[in-house]
N, C-alpha and C positions, 0 to 999 in steps of 0.2 A: 502493501499499498506505500502510497506517497502522503507523506504526514508534511504539515507545516508547524513549525515551532517559533514561538516569539518569547521575551522575556525581557524586563528593564532591570537594572542591578539588583533589585528585590530577589529576583529569581535566578539571578545569573550562573550560582553555580548547579541549580537544579536543572534548568536548564542543560546545562554541558554536561551533567550523568544522563539525562533522557536522551540526549541527542544520540550518545554512545549506546544506550540499550538497545534504542530503535534500530539501528544502524546493524546492530549485533544478531538482532532477530529479523532481520532482511527485508526491513523497512527503507524507503527511499525518503531523505529528509531533507527539506527545504527550509535552513535556515535563516529567519528573517531579522536576526539579531535580539537582544544586543551581541555585537562580537565583542568587546572586551568590557570589562568592570568599570563602571562609569556612574559614582554616585549623583551626578549630575544628568545623567538619561531619563527619560519619560516614557512609560509604558505605551501611550497611543502610539508614538513615533515606531512602534514595530507592531502593536497589535493591530494598529490599523490594515497595514500592508498583507499582514496575514489574513485577516476576515476578509477582505476584498479578494485574497487568491483561493478562499473557501470557495465563494460566492460564483466567481468565474471558474470552477472546477479545474484550478490549476494545481491544487493538492486536494486531495479526497476529505481530509478532516487536519483540524488544528488542534494544538495545545499553546494555550496562553497562559502564560506567569507572571507575576509581580509579588511584591511582598506580600498580600494577604490575597491574591487572587480576585479581590472585590473591583479594584479598579480596572484589570482586565476584561472581567465581565461585561460591566458598564460600558467600557469601550467598544467591546466588541460586540456589541448587542447594539448598538447605534448604526450598524451597518445593515441594509437590508439585505437581507436572503441570510443572514447570522443567525444561529441559533446556539448561545452559548450560556453555560452555566456556570459558577463555581460548585465543584465537586469534590466532598470529603469520605465518601461513602459507595460500596461496590453498589448497592440497590441502584444508587441515582446514576451512578456511570452508566449501568445496562440501560437501565429504565429511562433515562434522558434520550438516548440512543432509539430505542424501540418506539416508545409512544411519543415523542415530542419531537425525535428527528435533529436533536443537538447534535450541532457539526464542528462544535469547539469545545472541549473542555478547559474550565480555568482550574486553576490551583495557587495557592499562597506560597512561594519559596520559604517564606520565615514561617507557616503553619504547618506544612506537610513534610513529612521526611522524604527522603528518596526512595525507600524500599515500599512505602506506601503510596508514594506517587507513583511508580511504575506499576504497582499495581492495578491502582485505579486507570491509569493509561490503557494497558493492556485490554481491561475490561471493555474500556470505551471502545476500543478499536476491533475487539471481536465482537460487539452487539450489533444488530442490524436492523435499519428504519421497518417500523411493522407498516403494513398495508391494511391493517384493521380498520373498516368504516367510521369506528367512531374518532379514531386518531388522525385521520386524514380531515376529518370535519372540524377538528379542533385547529388543527394546522390552517386550515383554510380560514378560520376566524382568525387566526392570528395574521397572516399574511393579509388580509383586508385591512388590518389595524396599519400596518406599514404603509397600505395603499392608500390610506385616507388621510397620511402626513404627506402623500407625495414621493415615497420611497426616498427622502432627504435624510443626509447625514450630517 
């Protein structure tokens, strides 16, 4: 699978570990940065290109990390077509994909350790989008919210 990943300084170490694990597991990884540890960088500068790449189909799914994961999630969800969530547990990592077609998992580099993060990413990537009518109906309602605001970022 072709996976995009992005972080700021708050998740830089975790991103580096996940990139190595993803590649070892056979995934193609597109790294949207940060490319070096800089306390002055800002997560939107990296998460925004990741989100756009997910929506454009340049990567199949994304991993966004900042210190808490909250900012990355808020930022990613401003991009029409992105369905991102802050994830701390296996149920949500799986169910978010299956029922809600989550395409970006968000985590906190200061709140989730590397072993747990890797488990969550594996669960996220293994899950498949449901085509159950009730899930598709709900996704249609979410899409109509995006359309009502004109798809603006």
